[in-house]
Every structure is written in C-alpha cells, then in structure tokens.
MIDO-713440 format. One line per field, with one value per residue (C-alpha): chain; x, y, z; residue number from 1. Coordinates in Angstrom, 1 decimal. Layout:
! residues N
kette c(A/...) .
px c(X/...) .
py c(Y/...) .
pz c(Z/...) .
nr c(NUM/...) .
END
This chain:
! residues 247
kette c(A/A/A/A/A/A/A/A/A/A/A/A/A/A/A/A/A/A/A/A/A/A/A/A/A/A/A/A/A/A/A/A/A/A/A/A/A/A/A/A/A/A/A/A/A/A/A/A/A/A/A/A/A/A/A/A/A/A/A/A/A/A/A/A/A/A/A/A/A/A/A/A/A/A/A/A/A/A/A/A/A/A/A/A/A/A/A/A/A/A/A/A/A/A/A/A/A/A/A/A/A/A/A/A/A/A/A/A/A/A/A/A/A/A/A/A/A/A/A/A/A/A/A/A/A/A/A/A/A/A/A/A/A/A/A/A/A/A/A/A/A/A/A/A/A/A/A/A/A/A/A/A/A/A/A/A/A/A/A/A/A/A/A/A/A/A/A/A/A/A/A/A/A/A/A/A/A/A/A/A/A/A/A/A/A/A/A/A/A/A/A/A/A/A/A/A/A/A/A/A/A/A/A/A/A/A/A/A/A/A/A/A/A/A/A/A/A/A/A/A/A/A/A/A/A/A/A/A/A/A/A/A/A/A/A/A/A/A/A/A/A/A/A/A/A/A/A) .
px c(64.7/68.2/69.2/72.5/72.7/75.9/75.8/75.7/78.1/77.6/81.3/82.2/82.7/81.4/83.5/86.8/88.3/87.4/88.9/92.1/92.4/91.9/94.7/97.0/96.4/97.1/100.3/101.5/100.6/102.6/105.7/105.5/105.3/108.4/109.8/111.5/114.8/115.0/116.9/120.1/118.3/115.8/118.6/120.4/117.2/116.7/120.2/119.9/116.6/118.2/121.2/119.1/116.9/120.1/121.2/117.8/116.0/118.7/119.0/115.2/115.3/118.1/116.1/113.1/115.2/116.8/113.4/112.1/115.2/115.0/111.2/110.9/113.4/111.7/108.3/109.7/111.1/107.8/105.8/108.4/108.3/104.5/104.6/107.0/104.8/101.7/103.5/104.6/101.1/99.6/102.0/100.8/97.2/97.1/99.0/101.6/100.4/102.7/101.8/104.5/106.9/110.6/113.0/116.7/119.2/122.2/122.5/125.2/127.6/127.0/124.9/122.2/118.5/115.4/111.8/109.0/105.3/102.1/101.1/102.9/101.5/104.1/102.9/105.8/109.5/110.2/107.1/105.8/102.8/103.0/100.6/101.9/105.5/108.4/111.9/115.2/118.0/121.7/123.3/126.8/128.8/126.8/123.6/120.3/116.7/113.5/110.3/106.8/103.5/100.1/100.9/103.9/105.4/108.8/110.7/113.4/115.6/115.7/115.7/113.2/110.3/107.1/105.1/101.6/99.5/100.7/104.4/106.6/110.3/112.9/116.6/119.3/120.4/117.1/115.1/111.4/109.3/105.6/104.0/101.2/103.7/107.4/109.7/112.9/115.8/117.9/121.1/121.2/120.2/117.5/114.1/111.6/108.0/105.9/103.1/102.8/105.4/106.0/109.5/111.0/114.6/117.5/117.0/113.4/110.2/109.4/106.1/106.4/104.8/107.5/110.9/114.1/116.5/120.0/121.4/124.8/125.4/123.1/121.1/117.3/115.6/112.0/110.1/107.3/105.5/105.6/106.5/109.8/110.4/114.1/115.6/118.2/115.3/114.0/117.1/117.2/118.9/122.4/122.6/122.7/125.8/123.5/122.2/125.5/126.6/130.1/132.0) .
py c(39.1/39.6/39.5/37.6/38.1/39.7/43.5/44.4/47.2/49.4/50.1/46.4/44.8/41.2/40.5/41.7/38.2/37.3/40.4/39.9/36.4/37.7/40.3/37.6/35.4/38.3/39.1/35.5/35.4/38.6/37.2/34.0/35.7/35.2/38.6/38.4/40.5/43.2/42.3/44.0/46.0/47.3/48.2/50.1/52.0/52.9/54.1/56.2/57.7/58.5/60.1/62.3/63.3/64.2/66.7/67.6/68.7/71.2/72.5/73.0/74.8/77.1/77.8/78.8/81.1/82.7/83.2/84.9/87.2/88.2/88.2/92.0/92.6/90.0/91.6/95.0/93.6/91.9/95.0/97.1/94.7/94.7/98.5/98.4/95.8/97.9/101.0/99.0/97.6/101.0/102.5/100.1/100.8/98.4/96.7/99.2/101.9/103.3/106.1/108.5/107.2/108.3/107.8/108.5/108.3/110.0/111.3/110.5/113.0/111.3/114.2/113.1/113.9/112.9/112.7/112.3/111.9/111.6/108.7/106.9/104.4/102.1/101.8/99.6/99.2/102.7/105.0/106.1/108.4/110.8/112.8/115.8/115.2/117.2/117.0/118.2/118.2/119.0/121.1/122.2/124.3/123.1/124.8/123.1/123.2/122.5/122.0/120.8/120.3/118.7/115.7/114.3/111.5/110.2/108.1/106.2/105.1/108.6/110.4/112.9/114.5/115.9/118.1/119.5/121.8/124.7/124.1/126.0/126.1/127.6/127.8/128.3/131.6/133.1/132.4/131.7/130.4/129.6/127.8/125.3/122.8/122.0/119.4/118.5/116.6/115.8/114.6/117.5/120.0/121.5/122.8/124.0/125.1/126.1/127.7/131.1/131.7/134.2/134.5/136.5/136.8/139.1/140.5/141.6/140.0/138.4/137.3/135.3/132.6/130.1/129.6/127.6/127.2/125.8/124.9/124.1/127.7/129.3/131.1/131.6/132.4/133.7/133.0/134.9/138.0/139.1/141.8/142.5/144.6/144.5/146.1/147.9/149.5/151.0/152.8/156.6/157.4/158.8/162.6/163.8/165.7/168.4/169.0/169.3/172.6/173.9/174.9) .
pz c(203.7/202.3/198.6/198.1/194.3/193.1/192.5/188.8/188.0/185.0/184.5/184.4/180.9/180.9/177.8/179.2/179.6/176.1/174.7/176.7/175.4/171.8/172.2/173.6/170.6/168.1/170.0/169.7/166.0/165.4/167.2/165.3/161.9/159.8/158.6/155.3/155.2/152.5/149.3/148.4/145.7/148.2/150.6/147.8/146.9/150.6/150.9/147.7/149.0/152.4/150.7/148.4/151.3/153.3/150.7/149.2/152.3/153.4/149.8/149.6/152.9/151.7/148.5/150.6/152.7/149.6/148.0/151.1/151.0/147.4/147.0/147.4/144.5/142.4/143.0/142.0/138.8/138.0/138.4/136.5/133.6/133.6/133.5/130.5/128.8/129.3/127.9/124.8/124.3/124.7/122.2/119.4/118.5/115.5/112.7/111.5/113.8/116.5/118.9/120.1/117.5/117.5/114.5/114.9/112.1/110.5/107.0/104.4/106.2/109.6/110.9/113.3/113.0/114.9/113.8/116.4/115.7/117.8/115.5/112.8/110.2/108.5/104.9/103.7/104.4/103.2/103.6/107.0/107.3/110.3/112.4/114.2/113.1/114.7/113.2/114.6/112.0/112.5/109.8/109.0/111.4/114.4/113.0/113.4/112.2/114.1/112.1/112.8/110.9/111.1/108.9/107.0/105.0/105.9/103.3/105.2/102.3/100.7/104.0/102.8/104.7/103.1/105.5/105.2/107.2/109.4/108.8/111.2/110.7/113.0/112.2/114.8/113.1/113.9/110.8/111.4/108.4/108.1/105.2/104.4/102.9/102.9/101.4/103.2/101.7/104.8/103.1/100.7/103.4/101.2/102.3/99.6/99.5/96.5/98.6/100.1/102.8/105.6/107.0/109.8/110.9/111.5/108.0/108.6/107.1/103.8/102.2/98.9/96.8/97.6/99.1/98.7/101.6/100.9/104.3/102.9/101.8/104.3/101.7/101.4/98.1/98.0/94.8/93.0/93.9/97.5/100.0/101.6/104.7/105.5/108.4/106.2/104.3/107.5/108.4/107.6/104.2/104.3/103.9/100.3/99.1/97.9/101.3/103.1/104.2/103.5/106.5) .
nr c(1/2/3/4/5/6/7/8/9/10/11/12/13/14/15/16/17/18/19/20/21/22/23/24/25/26/27/28/29/30/31/32/33/34/35/36/37/38/39/40/41/42/43/44/45/46/47/48/49/50/51/52/53/54/55/56/57/58/59/60/61/62/63/64/65/66/67/68/69/70/71/72/73/74/75/76/77/78/79/80/81/82/83/84/85/86/87/88/89/90/91/92/93/94/95/96/97/98/99/100/101/102/103/104/105/106/107/108/109/110/111/112/113/114/115/116/117/118/119/120/121/122/123/124/125/126/127/128/129/130/131/132/133/134/135/136/137/138/139/140/141/142/143/144/145/146/147/148/149/150/151/152/153/154/155/156/157/158/159/160/161/162/163/164/165/166/167/168/169/170/171/172/173/174/175/176/177/178/179/180/181/182/183/184/185/186/187/188/189/190/191/192/193/194/195/196/197/198/199/200/201/202/203/204/205/206/207/208/209/210/211/212/213/214/215/216/217/218/219/220/221/222/223/224/225/226/227/228/229/230/231/232/233/234/235/236/237/238/239/240/241/242/243/244/245/246/247) .
END
C-alpha cells in the first residue's frame, strides 16, 4: 500500500512566504518614507567638521610620527631631570640643613674664596653653622690659604670664619699650622688663634700659646711661651776670630 502524502523536509521553512511578504512590505514603507533635506545650518556644520577633519587628522598623524622620533631624547631628559631632582632632595635633610654645601664669594678687594662643608645649618640670613668646613682663600700676589676644621661658623655679611677642632692651615709659601681653634677675617686677610699652635715652614718649627698671621704683609707672630727651632739656628756657627790661624 503506497503513501501519497508529501515528503516533509527538515530544511524547508514553512513560514518562508510570510517572511518574504513582510520584507517586501518593509521595503515599500522605506521607499515611501519622505526624507527631510538637511538645513543650511546643518550643512554648514557638516562642512566645518569635514574641513577640520581634513587638516586635523594629518596634523595628528604628523604629531604621532614626531613623538616617536623624539621620544628617546625626551626619555633621556626625563630621567636626567629625575636624577637631578633626587640629588637636590638628597642634599636637603631638613629645614635650613644642606648637605655638601658650597659657598662662593669675593671679598672687598674682589678676591675669590670658597667654603665647602659636609653639612651646613642656616641659622639666619647671616650665620651658618658648618660641619667639616674647608676654606680656600685667595690672597695678595696670587698667594692662597687652604684651611680645614671639625666645625665652624660662617658669617656671610662680615665674611668671617670661626673654626674649632683640629684646625689645619696650609699657606702657599709652605707654612703649615695646627691649632684647636682659629678665627679668619677674610677681607682683612687676618688669621688668629689664642690656643696652642704648632707651625712648620721654611723657617723651621714653632710651638707657642697663640699666633697672629697678617696675610697682607706676609708676617707671622707667635704669642706667649713656646719653643722655636729655626733652620738658621741649626747651622754651624761661623769661626771665631780667636781661633783663626795666621798665615
């Protein structure tokens, strides 16, 4: 017995005709819709946008290319500035405190001098307390003095330096002086100490209770009791006339 019923296919959509009719209706509605033309203001805004885009996009692309080209140099500058900033921040340990301080100035006769310090504390606009100060001072006739100590006080307005603790002074003419304290008047070129002092130089050695150095005249005065051992005193005495033999 044969079955004449139509074959049912799984890939056949029974609603295909309905969907096709629906799409045709939507197409007709879209074609019948009335499109409103843009106003002159809208056209002007569109033209302005297109004009800006015409120049803005190439400019932005050029900016990107330029940034890529100069980025290595910018990166180097950024890291360099960060290093400088870290060094500056590291040099300041607190309010009024400066590590590795350097003061450069000239005296009333336009002679330069430099004072460095491991640590400096600004007390006011004039006084600066120093730790491990080192001073290099230019004198007359291209002479100079190098002096260092444990601590010191620098008065900027007066240009004076008070040193304490293991003061060591060296002058370019060969004078070496050691003392617990020293006072230096930079404009007047005067160095004085009222404590014991030991000095060595081309003249010999000198131990005294104090010393006064006048750099303008190049003289050194040793004060109080002490001991002198000059090179001239060590030379053999000249022959006495009484000991000379007549020919």
